[in-house]
Structure formats: structure tokens, C-alpha cells
C-alpha positions as CSV (number, residue, x, y, z in Angstrom):
1,M,76.2,87.5,80.9
2,D,73.6,89.7,82.6
3,I,74.7,89.7,86.3
4,T,72.1,91.1,88.6
5,V,72.8,89.1,91.8
6,Y,75.8,91.2,93.0
7,N,77.0,94.8,92.6
8,V,79.2,94.5,89.5
9,Y,82.3,96.8,89.5
10,S,82.4,97.2,85.7
11,K,78.8,98.4,85.7
12,Y,79.7,101.1,88.2
13,L,82.6,102.3,86.1
14,R,80.4,102.5,83.0
15,E,77.8,104.6,85.0
16,R,80.4,106.7,86.7
17,F,82.4,107.6,83.5
18,G,79.8,107.1,80.8
19,E,81.6,104.2,79.1
20,K,83.7,101.1,79.6
21,V,86.9,101.7,81.6
22,Y,89.9,99.4,81.5
23,K,92.7,98.8,83.9
24,L,96.3,99.2,82.6
25,P,98.7,97.1,84.7
26,I,102.0,98.7,85.8
27,S,105.0,97.0,87.2
28,L,107.5,98.7,89.5
29,P,110.9,97.5,90.6
30,V,109.6,97.0,94.2
31,T,109.6,94.2,96.7
32,C,107.7,93.5,99.9
33,P,108.7,93.8,103.6
34,N,107.8,90.2,103.9
35,R,110.6,89.3,101.4
36,D,113.5,91.7,102.1
37,G,113.9,90.9,105.8
38,C,112.0,93.9,107.3
39,L,109.2,91.6,108.5
40,G,110.4,88.3,107.1
41,T,111.8,86.4,104.1
42,G,110.3,84.3,101.5
43,G,107.0,86.2,101.3
44,C,103.6,84.7,101.8
45,I,103.5,80.9,101.4
46,Y,101.5,81.1,98.2
47,C,103.4,84.0,96.5
48,G,105.6,83.2,93.5
49,E,108.4,85.3,92.1
50,E,106.0,87.4,90.0
51,G,104.0,88.6,92.9
52,G,100.4,89.3,92.2
53,S,100.6,89.4,88.5
54,F,101.6,87.2,85.6
55,E,100.8,89.4,82.6
56,N,102.6,92.7,83.2
57,L,105.3,94.4,81.2
58,S,108.8,94.4,82.6
59,S,109.4,96.8,85.5
60,T,112.5,97.9,83.6
61,I,110.3,99.9,81.3
62,S,109.3,103.3,82.5
63,V,105.9,103.8,84.0
64,R,104.9,106.3,81.3
65,E,105.9,103.9,78.5
66,Q,104.1,101.0,80.2
67,V,100.9,103.1,80.3
68,K,101.3,104.1,76.7
69,R,101.9,100.6,75.4
70,N,99.0,99.0,77.4
71,M,96.7,101.9,76.4
72,E,97.5,101.4,72.7
73,Y,96.9,97.6,73.0
74,I,93.6,98.0,74.9
75,R,92.4,100.7,72.5
76,K,92.9,98.4,69.5
77,K,91.5,95.3,71.1
78,Y,88.5,96.7,73.0
79,K,87.9,100.2,71.4
80,A,88.4,101.7,74.9
81,E,88.8,105.4,75.6
82,K,89.1,105.6,79.4
83,F,91.6,103.9,81.7
84,I,92.8,103.3,85.2
85,S,96.5,103.1,85.9
86,Y,96.9,100.0,88.0
87,F,100.1,99.5,90.1
88,Q,99.7,95.7,90.5
89,S,102.6,93.6,91.6
90,F,104.1,93.3,95.1
91,T,103.8,96.3,97.5
92,N,103.5,99.5,95.6
93,T,103.7,101.9,98.6
94,Y,106.8,100.2,100.0
95,M,109.4,102.7,98.7
96,P,110.7,106.2,99.6
97,L,107.9,108.8,99.4
98,E,109.7,110.8,96.6
99,D,109.9,107.7,94.4
100,F,106.3,107.0,95.0
101,K,105.3,110.5,94.0
102,R,107.3,110.3,90.8
103,Y,105.8,107.0,89.7
104,I,102.2,108.1,90.4
105,K,102.7,111.3,88.5
106,E,104.2,109.4,85.5
107,S,101.0,107.3,85.3
108,I,98.7,110.3,84.9
109,M,98.0,110.9,81.2
110,E,95.1,112.0,79.0
111,D,92.2,109.5,79.3
112,V,93.4,108.1,82.6
113,V,90.5,108.6,85.0
114,G,91.7,106.7,88.0
115,I,94.6,105.1,89.8
116,S,94.6,101.8,91.7
117,I,97.5,100.9,93.9
118,S,98.0,97.3,95.2
119,T,99.7,97.2,98.6
120,R,99.7,95.7,102.1
121,P,97.6,97.0,105.0
122,D,100.8,97.6,107.0
123,C,102.4,99.7,104.3
124,I,100.0,102.7,104.2
125,N,101.2,105.9,105.7
126,D,99.6,109.3,106.2
127,E,102.2,111.1,104.1
128,Y,101.5,108.9,101.1
129,L,97.8,109.3,101.5
130,K,98.0,113.0,101.9
131,F,99.9,113.1,98.5
132,L,97.3,110.9,96.9
133,S,94.5,113.1,98.2
134,E,96.2,116.1,96.6
135,I,96.6,114.3,93.3
136,K,92.9,113.3,93.5
137,E,91.8,116.9,93.8
138,E,94.3,118.3,91.3
139,Y,93.5,115.9,88.5
140,G,89.9,114.8,89.4
141,L,91.0,111.2,89.6
142,E,89.3,108.3,91.4
143,I,92.0,106.7,93.6
144,T,91.7,103.2,95.1
145,M,94.0,101.3,97.5
146,E,93.8,97.6,96.8
147,L,94.6,95.9,100.1
148,G,95.7,92.3,100.2
149,L,94.0,91.0,103.3
150,Q,93.0,87.4,102.2
151,T,91.1,86.6,105.4
152,V,90.1,88.2,108.7
153,N,91.2,85.1,110.6
154,Y,94.4,86.1,112.3
155,R,95.4,82.5,112.9
156,T,95.2,81.8,109.1
157,L,97.1,85.0,108.4
158,E,99.9,83.6,110.6
159,I,99.9,80.3,108.7
160,L,100.1,82.3,105.4
161,N,103.1,84.2,106.8
162,R,101.4,87.5,106.0
163,G,103.4,89.4,108.6
164,H,100.3,91.4,109.7
165,T,97.0,90.8,111.5
166,L,93.5,92.2,111.1
167,A,94.3,95.3,113.1
168,E,96.6,96.7,110.4
169,F,93.9,96.3,107.8
170,I,91.3,98.1,110.0
171,D,93.8,100.9,110.5
172,A,94.5,101.2,106.8
173,V,90.8,101.4,105.8
174,I,90.2,104.1,108.4
175,R,93.2,106.1,107.2
176,N,92.1,105.7,103.5
177,K,88.6,107.1,104.4
178,R,90.2,110.0,106.3
179,Y,91.9,111.1,103.0
180,G,89.1,110.3,100.6
181,I,90.8,107.3,99.2
182,R,88.7,104.2,98.2
183,T,89.5,100.7,99.5
184,C,89.3,97.5,97.5
185,T,89.9,94.4,99.7
186,H,91.4,91.2,98.3
187,L,90.1,88.0,99.8
188,I,90.9,84.3,99.2
189,L,87.7,82.3,100.0
190,N,89.0,78.8,99.7
191,L,91.8,78.9,102.2
192,P,91.9,75.4,103.7
193,W,92.4,76.8,107.2
194,D,89.2,78.9,107.1
195,D,85.7,77.6,107.5
196,M,82.3,79.1,106.7
197,A,82.3,81.1,109.9
198,D,85.4,82.9,108.7
199,V,83.8,83.5,105.3
200,I,80.8,85.1,107.0
201,E,83.1,87.2,109.3
202,N,85.0,88.4,106.2
203,A,81.8,89.9,104.8
204,K,80.8,91.3,108.2
205,I,84.1,93.1,108.8
206,L,84.1,94.6,105.3
207,S,80.5,95.7,105.6
208,A,81.1,97.2,109.1
209,L,84.1,99.1,107.8
210,D,82.1,100.2,104.8
211,V,84.9,99.4,102.3
212,E,84.0,100.5,98.7
213,E,85.1,97.4,96.8
214,V,86.1,93.7,97.2
215,K,87.9,91.3,94.9
216,L,87.6,87.6,95.5
217,H,90.2,85.0,94.5
218,A,90.4,81.2,94.6
219,L,93.7,80.0,96.0
220,Y,96.0,78.6,93.4
221,V,99.2,76.6,94.1
222,V,102.4,77.8,92.4
223,E,105.6,75.7,91.9
224,N,108.6,76.6,94.0
225,T,106.6,78.2,96.9
226,E,106.2,77.0,100.4
227,L,102.5,76.3,99.7
228,G,103.6,74.2,96.7
229,R,106.0,72.2,98.8
230,R,103.3,71.5,101.4
231,Y,100.8,70.6,98.6
232,R,103.2,68.1,97.0
233,E,103.8,66.5,100.4
234,G,100.1,66.1,101.0
235,N,99.9,68.5,103.9
236,V,97.4,70.8,102.3
237,T,93.9,69.7,101.1
238,L,92.1,72.3,99.0
239,V,88.3,72.6,99.2
240,S,86.2,71.4,96.3
241,K,84.8,73.6,93.6
242,E,81.3,73.1,95.0
243,E,82.5,74.3,98.4
244,Y,84.1,77.3,96.9
245,I,80.8,78.2,95.1
246,E,79.0,77.8,98.4
247,R,81.5,80.0,100.2
248,V,81.2,82.8,97.5
249,I,77.4,82.7,97.7
250,T,77.4,82.9,101.5
251,F,79.9,85.7,101.5
252,L,77.9,87.8,99.0
253,E,74.7,87.2,101.0
254,Y,76.3,88.7,104.1
255,L,78.0,91.5,102.2
256,K,76.4,95.0,102.2
257,E,74.6,95.4,98.9
258,D,76.3,98.7,98.0
259,I,79.9,97.3,98.1
260,L,81.2,96.9,94.6
261,V,82.4,93.4,93.6
262,Q,85.3,93.6,91.2
263,R,85.3,89.8,90.7
264,I,84.1,86.6,92.4
265,I,87.0,84.4,91.1
266,G,90.3,85.4,89.6
267,R,92.2,84.4,86.5
268,A,95.4,82.5,87.2
269,P,98.4,81.2,85.2
270,E,98.5,77.5,84.3
271,E,102.2,77.5,83.7
272,N,104.3,76.5,86.8
273,T,101.2,75.8,88.8
274,L,100.2,72.7,90.7
275,F,96.6,73.7,91.1
276,V,94.4,76.4,89.6
277,N,90.7,76.9,89.6
278,W,89.9,73.1,89.5
279,N,91.2,73.0,85.9
280,E,88.2,75.0,84.7
281,S,87.9,78.4,83.1
282,W,87.3,81.2,85.6
283,W,84.3,82.5,83.7
284,K,82.6,79.1,83.8
285,I,82.9,79.0,87.5
286,R,81.7,82.6,87.7
287,D,78.6,81.6,85.6
288,E,78.0,78.6,87.9
289,I,77.9,80.9,90.9
290,V,75.6,83.4,89.3
291,D,73.3,80.7,88.0
292,E,73.1,79.1,91.4
293,M,72.2,82.4,93.1
294,L,69.5,83.0,90.5
295,R,68.2,79.5,91.2
296,R,68.0,80.1,94.9
297,H,66.5,83.6,94.4
298,T,69.2,85.1,96.5
299,K,71.5,88.1,96.0
300,Q,74.3,90.2,97.6
301,G,73.1,91.6,100.9
302,A,70.3,89.2,101.4
303,K,71.6,88.3,104.9
304,C,73.2,91.7,105.8
305,N,71.0,92.2,108.9
306,Y,73.7,92.5,111.6
307,L,74.6,96.3,111.4
308,N,73.3,99.4,113.2
309,G,72.3,97.7,116.5
310,K,70.5,94.6,115.3
311,A,69.4,93.7,118.8
312,I,67.4,96.9,119.3
313,K,63.9,95.9,118.2
314,W,61.6,98.0,120.4
315,K,58.0,98.1,119.3
């Protein structure tokens, strides 16, 4: 589908590296400070035992072997030649620095042009960023921190049992920029405790901080989680698909036009879930969003008129 209404990440990668670039998921034997008792136990109320991924190879396999196997598979299936090593599940900076260095170095191979690291805003430290900055310069890699924020509403963050507030996210983005590391922010736009004002504020905060990328998810409900328990008991009412579409369009309209959008709805497993994407394919919902934006003649950044002293209008 020809998408022109938002700044598509895959198009950027093709222009940046001259061809399609594919992410290679990597699993590490890590946990999260919200699970091991450092900040809390049980994790976020929506998080299952697999963390943020359901397709990865086992974390018992070495990083180098995971990269090799995934690279071989993607080469055959998509005829790809360039790749990003993607540390995906749980909190991939929540480990001793020397272990972190070893895992990152193992992921650097021929035809790997970038590294993406999924983590929490409160698990970013200058020592880790300094190392990544050195790796970036030494190997000419594009390095991105993928920060799970989910919402800028600190009251909703408390309900989600995130264990951090907006302040930690702002600090992490500023530190990333200081070391030349890109930021991709993960947001869930159909959180039942957020309203449209929160959706707009999400876009405004990301634009004001000048993050490089954003990745949008729709909340799905996993069995054997706190959210799953509340959903079964009727204590959580999820927004409709139509409301989600409206939230995504509004978010994009308020988002700076140069921020890359990795996706506007995520894929999710059907197994062991109580609710996922309104029982529709993710790409169908994506196409509905794009078609509706085209129908309205709107696009990303159409309402981004709030930066750089908007009240100063001297004639």
C-alpha cells in the first residue's frame, strides 16, 4: 500500500541504506526491575511471561547464533541484504555493563547496519550510552533506544504499574541525544484510562523532545496477567476499533511531520489472549486508518502548530 499520510520508517531505511532493511529479533536472559523486586513484582499489568515478543528464538541460544539464524531465514524469505540487530524482549539494559557490552558486540556482524535496544526509560545510564556512542563511531552503525513509555499520563502509568513516571522518560531522551543515540518511543493509544487529551499530549511531548521515531500499539489482553483478570471480571472496558482509529489519526495530526513512524498498530499473538486487535488483521486496521486520513485530506503534522512560541504573532 502506498502510504503518504505519515512518515513511514521503512521508507527512511530504504533511502538511508539504499535498500530494504530488516530487523533481526534477539532474546537475552534478562528480566525487568518491575519483576525482580527492584521496583516491584509481577511487571506491568498487561505484560505476559514472554515480555514484549512472541516470535523470538530462545534466549539460551547465543546472540551471534540468533543473528545468524534469523539473518539466514530473512535472506531466503525476503531476499534481504541489510539488517538491524534488535534486542527486543524485556529490559535489555538491565544487566551489568560488561555483560551488556559483550552482547552488543556479539550482535555486530557483516551486513548489520544498526542496533535497536528495547528498554525502560529508567534503565538508561551514561556509562551504557557512552559505550554505545563508541560502538556507533567505530562500526558506523545507527543505534536506537526503543523506550517503552505507553502514555505521558502519569496517573495511567501508575495504574499500569509501570514503576516510572514521565520524568524518567524525558531524562532518557535527553541523555540519548547527548550521546548521539536515537530514540523510538512505544505508545499504546487505546488505554482505557486515557482520553483524547492524553493522545494529543503524547504527540506534543514527543514533538517537543524531538524524538526520532515512534511505534504505536493497540492494547491487547493476555491470559494470566493482572489486566486479564480485570478484563474477565468486567472491570476494564476497551475502546472500540473506531475510537482507536480516531485516536491514531489525531495523534499523527499533532505529531511533528519529520518524526518517523515505525507502525500505527502492532501485530499480536492470538494464542493465550482474551482480546487482540478487535479480531481483525493488523494490516486491515492500518489500511483503514490510512484510507480515512486520505478521505479527510489530512496527514502527519497537520495540527503541529504549538511549538516555538506559538503565542508570539507580532505583525
